[in-house]
Structure formats: structure tokens, C-alpha cells
N, C-alpha and C positions, 0 to 999 in steps of 0.2 A: 531679306529672305522671305518669300511667300510660301506658306505651307498649306496645302489643301488635302482634306480627307477624301478618299475615294470610297472605300468600303473595307471593313475588317482591318487588315494590316496594310491596306493600300494607301499610298500618299503620293502627291505630286509636290516637288520642291522647285521653286523658280528663283533665279537670281541673275541679274544683269543679262536677261534675255535667254539664259540657259534653263532648260526644263529637264529634270530627271524624275523618274517615277520608281516606286518601290512596291513590290508584291501586287502587281496589277491584276485585279479581279473586276471584270466588267459584266458580271452575270448576276441575275437574281431570279430564282435561287441559284446558288453555286454549290459545288460538291453534292449535287443531287437534291439535298433537302435543307440547305441552309438559306433561309429567307431573311432578307435584309430587315434590320430592326434598328431604327425606324424604317418604314417601308419606302421604297424608291423604285425608279426605273431608269434605265440607261438609254441615251440617244446614241445607238450604235453607229448610225451614219456619221454623226458628228465626231465620234471617237475615231472612226477611220480617217478623218481629216486631220487629227492631231499629229503633231510631230514632236517626239521626245528625243532628247540628245542621248539618253541612255535609260535602260530599265534594269533595275537591280532586284534580284530574287533571293530571298534569305534562305529558303530551303525547298525541298521537293514536295511537300504535302500539297494536296490538290486544292486546298483553300488559299494557297500562295502561288502556286505554279499551275495554271490551267491553260492548255493549248487552245481552248475555245476563246479565251480572252486574248491571248497573244495573237491569235489569228486576225484580230481587228487592227493590228499595228502594221505600220510600214515595215517591209522586210529589211530595209537598210538600218533599222533601229539597232544599235548595239545592245546585246543582252549579256548581263553579267550575273552569273548564277553560282551560288554556293551549294555544291553537291559532290559527294564522294563517288557517285555512280556515273560512269561515262554514258550510260544508255540515255539519260535525260538530255544531255547535250546533243546527242545524235538525233533524238526526236525533234528538238527545236530546229536543228539544221534541216531536217527533212521537211519541216513546215515551210522552209524557204528563207530563214534568217541567215545572213551571210557573216555576221559578226557575233559569235557566241563564245564567251570567254569564261573560264573558271575563276572564281574568287579565291584568294588565299588569305588566311587569317593574318591580320596586322599588316597586310600589304595594301597601300593606298592606291586608289584609282582616281585620276584627275580628269574631270569633265568640266571644261570652262572654269568658272570660279569655284567649283565644288571640289572638295577632297572627301572621298567616301572610303572609309576604312572598315572592313569586316572585323568584328571582334568575336572572341570565342564565347560560345554559350556552354551551359553545363553539359549538354549532350552534343558534343562537337561532331559526332558522326551524322547528326541530323540538322541541327539549327545553327544559325549565326545571327548576330545583331549588327547594327550599322552605326558608326560614328560619322556624322555629316558636318563638315566645316565649310563656311563660305561667308564673305563679308564680315569677317571677324567674329562670327557667331559659331556656336558649338552645340549641336543637337545629337542626342542619343536616341536611336530607334531600337528599342529592345525586342520588337516584333513579338514572337511567342516564347521567348527564351526565359529560362531561369539562370541566375547568375551565381557562380561559386565564389568563394572568398578570394581566390587568386585573381580572377578577372575583376572582381569588385575593386581590389587594390589598384589594379592597372587603370581602371576607369576613373577612380578618384584622382590619380596622378594626371589623367588627361583633362581634368576640369580646369577652370570652372565650366559648369553646364548651364546654357541658357534655357534649354528645354529638354525634357525627357518624355518620350512616347512610351508609356508603361502598359504592359499587357495586364489589364485589371481584372480578368475573370479567371477563376480556378475551375475550369470545366471538369465535370465529374464523368469523364468518358468511360472509365472502368466501372464506377459504382452503379451506373444505370444498367450495366449488363447483368448484374446480380443484385437487384434492389432488396430482395429479402435477406441478403447477407451483409448489408451495409447500413450503418446508422446514417441518419440525415446529417450532412455536414453543417456546422454552425455558419451562419452568414457573416463571417468576419474575415478580414484580410490576414494572410499569413504574417506572423511576427517578423520574419526576415525581410518582407517587403518594406515595412516601415523603417527598419534599421538601414537597409540598403539605400532607400531614398534619402534618409537623413545623412548618410555618408556622401551621397552625390550632391546634395544641396542645390538642386536646380531652381531657376527662377520660375519656370512654368512646368506643370505636370499635366499631360494629356492621358486620360484613361483610353487605352488603345487596344487593338487586336481582339476585338469582339464586337460584332454588331449584327447578330443574326439570331433567329429562333428556328426551330424545326416546323413541320407542317402545323397548320392551325389546330388540328385535332390531337397533336402529339403530346403525350405526358412529359416527354423530354423537355419541352419548353418551360415546364415548372420545376424540373428536377435537375437540369443540367448546369444552371448558372446560379451560384449562391450569392453573388455580390451585385448589388445595384450601383448605378452611377451615384445615387445620393449617398449611399454608405461609403463608397470610395472617396467621394468629396469630403465627407465629414471626417473620416479617420485620417486621411492624408493631410487635410487642412489643419487638423488639430496637432498633428505630429510635425508639420513643416509650416509654421505660421508665417515664415518669410516668403513662401512660395504661393503661387496661384494655381488652382486646379481648373483646367479649361477643357470643357467638353467640346469636341469637334464632331458634329454629325456629318454624314456623307454629303459631299459637295461643298461644305463650309470651308472658307479660306481665311487665313489670318496673316498679317504682315508683322514679322518679328524684326526688331532692331535692338540696339544696345540698351535702350532705356524703356521700351514699351512693347505691347502686343496690341495691334489694332485690327479691326475687321477689314477684310479685303473682298473684292467681287467673287462670288461663289462660282464653282465650276458649272457652266451651263449645260454640260452633257450628263450631269448627275441630277436627276429631276426628282424632288421630294414628292411623296404621295401621302397625304394625310398628316396627322399629328407627328411632329418630329421630336417632341419633348417626352417621349415614352421612356419607361424604365423597366428593369427586370423585376419580376415577382417570383420568389423562391418558395416552394412548398415541400422541400425535402423529398422523401420517397412516397409522398401521398399519392394514392390512387394510381398505382402502376397497373394498367389493365393487363389481362392475360394475352398471350401471343395470339390466341385464336381471334380475339377481338381486333388486335392491331392488323392482322393479316387481311381482314375484311376491307380495309381502307385502300388496298392496292388492286389494280386491274388484274383480272385473271390472265394467266399465261396462255399463249396459243398451244396447240397440240405439240408442235415441234419444240417450243420452249420448255414445256412440261417434260417432254421426253429427255431433253438435255439435262434437266435437274435429276430426273430419275436415273439416268445413265451414270451421272456423276456419283450418286449415292450407292448404286449397285456395283459399279466397276472401277471408277477412277479414285475415289476417296481413299480406299484401303491402300492402294499403291502409293498415293501421295504421303499418307501417314508414315509409311516405312522409310520415306526420304527425309523426314524432318525429325527434330528431336526437341522434346519439351525441356525447359530449363530447370524445372523443379523435380524433386524426388518422388512426387506423388505417383507418377506413372511408371516408377521403377518396378512396382509389383503389379500383377495382373489386375485389370479393372474392366468392368463392363460399362460401355458408354452407349447411351441412347440419344440419337439424333432425331428430333421431331420436326418435320417440314409441313407447314400449314398452308393449304390452298386459300384462295380468296374467299371461299365460303366458310372458312374457319375450321375445316376438317384437317386432321393431321395424319400424315403417314409416318410411322415410327420405324427407325432402322436401329438395330442393336449390333454393336461391334465388340468383340473381345479384343482388348488391347493387352498385348503381352510381348515382352522382349523386343519392343520397338516396332511391332507389326500389328496390323488391324485385320480382323477376320469377321465377316458377317456371320452372326449367330442369333437368329430370331428369338431363341429361347434362353439366351444367356441371362444369368442373374447371380447374385443381387446387383442392382445398379450401383455404380461408383461415380458416375458423372452424367449430367444431362445437358443437352443443348437444344434450344428451340429457335426456329427462324421461319419467317414467311417465305414461301416458295419464290415469290417475285423477287425478294431481296437476295436469295441464294443465286438465282439466275443473274441478277445484276452484278453480283461479285464475280461470277464465272465469265460473263460475256462483256461486261461494261466496266470492269475494274472498280466496282463500288467499294467504298472503304468501310471498315469495321464500324465506325461511329454512326453510320446512316442505316445500318442493316436491321436494327431492332432485334438483335439476338438476345436471348434470355438464358442465362447459365445457372445451373444448379438451383433452380427455383422449386425445390422440394426438400423433404427431410429424409436423410439416408439413415442407415443403421448406425449405432453408436460408434463403432470402430471407424467407419468411413467418415463420420462427422469429425472425429478427432483428427484423422489424417488430413482432412480438408483445411484445417486451420493453417497448415504450412503450404498450401497450394496457392498458385497465382491464377487469377481468372484468365489471363492471356495465355496460359498453358492449355486452354480449351483446344481439343483436337481439331475442331473445324477451323478455328482461328489459325492454328499452326498450319493446316493444310492449305488454306486460302492465301495466307499472307507471308509465311516464313520464307518461301523459296522464290517469290516473285517480287521484282521491283518495278514500280511505275506502271502498274496495270491500268490505272485510271487514265493516265496520259497516253498510254499505248492504244487504248480503246478510242480515245479522242482522235488520235492521229489516224488510225485506220478509217474512221468515219470522215475526217476532213480530207484525206487524200482521195477518198472514193467519190468526192463530189464531181 
């Protein structure tokens, strides 16, 4: 079995002339601001000439399922997708793919010599992981998943494991939204990871499902990723002395058999750029710049685009808020919420809403504040018109000191109960892919 890394959670498996791919992302950057790390470029003309016997997609997040990447593939390619939402299957079919099939947990798909079985992740409404068998070999692709005790027991019974592709980064996606309210995470592996890997007892462990940084100027690139390749190798190597930790950079291929792991010819359409032996450097919450400074990095909106943002804040947002419901008790009592939208010159327009009984009402004089949200205007427009996701928007939540009673109440509030997050993302599925589809079909 030959295993090649594409990017992030993307892999190509080959055996006996059959080629299957997983979570195919052929973009740099992808998901708007995820830049390959180490740096690379794709030969898209060569990718268009590739023929895969099947593509498997573990879940709907845009760093795993991108229509821009799928657009490079032959439309006869069978697409197998794990997703509980029918809309995404329809989008892929509208792109022209004729064989788009849902994956069911624990139901095996046979492709030539390969047996691919989706396994249950901790958040089964979102994620899945893959067990891949061929040539007497057994590989577990954990993708982005966390594993609960029940599934771990099942996976142990499915062993022995020749290789495990393990998601080695604990991304601080929520902490960077409110850096002043979170302590810097220690750069250590979660204890359950070591215990789970020891239970699985693989021959080889690949640090997987993370190979990107944000924009070169972004403070996220120092605060998002606490774990380096070196630390992962040291801690896993010490805990599993019988296993070998193997780093696979984009384009790198290895040949796995019953007794060894050998280098194989790299993927010619994944082209390395510069040093490939780079590693993550974590600085906790150091130097989180103000939103006014971040907003200056983005191009100004056109007059029509700016009016779209203003109209949303004036007219649409309050109505959307009445259609969603926060999951915490914090907004069960009246609160004053301030939304600050920053133009590319760093100047803010402030909108104050009184939130009461599940409704939002514009009230410029409302006080005292009980919640604050800051966002660059360009990013708010990106969410509205391009389906941009929460983790790329540089939102800043509650980056101030409130009165004593409010601060006490906030201890039980969840950052994702932010009113803007709820309005933009609670009622819409697949906005990123839908925006891609509109653009692709309009060519």
C-alpha cells in the first residue's frame, strides 16, 4: 500500500493499481486564509489529468470539502461523503458529479482491493474517521476527530493497526476569539491522546490533519497551534517505544508493507516551495493586536459592498436574531450588545442592540453593555456573501471589562453564544460551498 500526503487531512492511497483519495484539498490558501505549512503550490493542470477510483470525504467543513478542489476532478469520479445534510450532496451533484453517495457508519465500501469503513467520531453529527484495509494492512485515518471510549473499544477490537494518521494539533479556535479571557494553553498533548494511542498500539503514527498557518501578518499563526511536530514526536515516541512516528509533508509518499515502511516517489503535482522541515512556534496569547489594526490588512469594500454590510446591521441582523436561540442562560435576561464593525482604515461603526425576550432592537443609547463583538467590515461581508467561516473572520468577543455583576454572569456564558455568530451560522448550512457553487456555475 502506498500512502501519499496531499495537504491537511488529504491523502492518496494506492494498491494494485487502484487509487483512492481522502479529503481532497488542492488549494493554497484554502478556507480563505489557511496557507500551507510547509509552503507548496499545486499543478492544477496535472491534477485535472489524475484519475481516482473514489474520493472519500469525512465531513462537511470547508477545509475537507471544497467545491473548488472537487472542480478539478473528472466528473465520473465516485464521491463518498459523510454528512447528515442533504444539501451538500445536491451541491456536488450540481457541480456535475454523477456518482455521489452517502457514507454510513460501520458500513464498508469496497473499491478494488480497498475496504473503507467509516467509524464513529465523538461528534457524529459532524465528523467521521476511516478504517482502510488492503493487502493485509490496516490503517486508521482519524481525520479531525476525537474518539470516545465506546469507539476506542471498537477500534481496539479492529486491530492490530499498521498505521494511524492522528490529528496532532489542538487548534484554539474559540480561545483566539476572546484572548483576554483565556489563559495560554500549555504546549502539551492531551492525556487521552497518549492513552488512546497506547490502546491502539500502531506500528507507525503520522502527525496528521494540520499543515497550515494564517496570513503572514496574523497573530493567529503564533496563538492557534500549541503543539509542534517535534513535541508530538517526543511525547508519542516516549509513550509508544515500539512505534515509529513518521512525518509526511505534502507530496511525500511511503510504501507500507507487513514488515517495513519505505520511501516512495513523491506526488509530482504537489510542488514544495522552500524549506519543508519547518515547525510550529507557539506564543500563547502574546501580542493579540486590536481589531482596528487587523482591519487595516484587508482591502477596502466597494461602495456597494459597504452598503451591504450597513444594511445587514441596520435591518437584517435584528430579524435574524429573533429566529435563533442561544444555548446558554446568559441571554435569558435583558442585555445590551455592541457590535463594532471596522473599516480598512481602522475606524469603527458601533451598533447597539437591546437583546430581550429573544428579540433584538437597535438602541444607540442602550447601556450598560453586557456583550461586545468586533469584526473587520471586509470579513463581515465575506461571511454574508462568500460563506466565510468563523475561524477566518478575526472576530473579537468581550475584549473589555464589564461591571461586576456582568463579569460574574459571563463566567457561565459560552463564546459561541455571541449574537453575531448565532445570526451568521446557526440557521445556515454549507454557506461556503453554496457561494463556491454559485461562482463555479456562473463561469
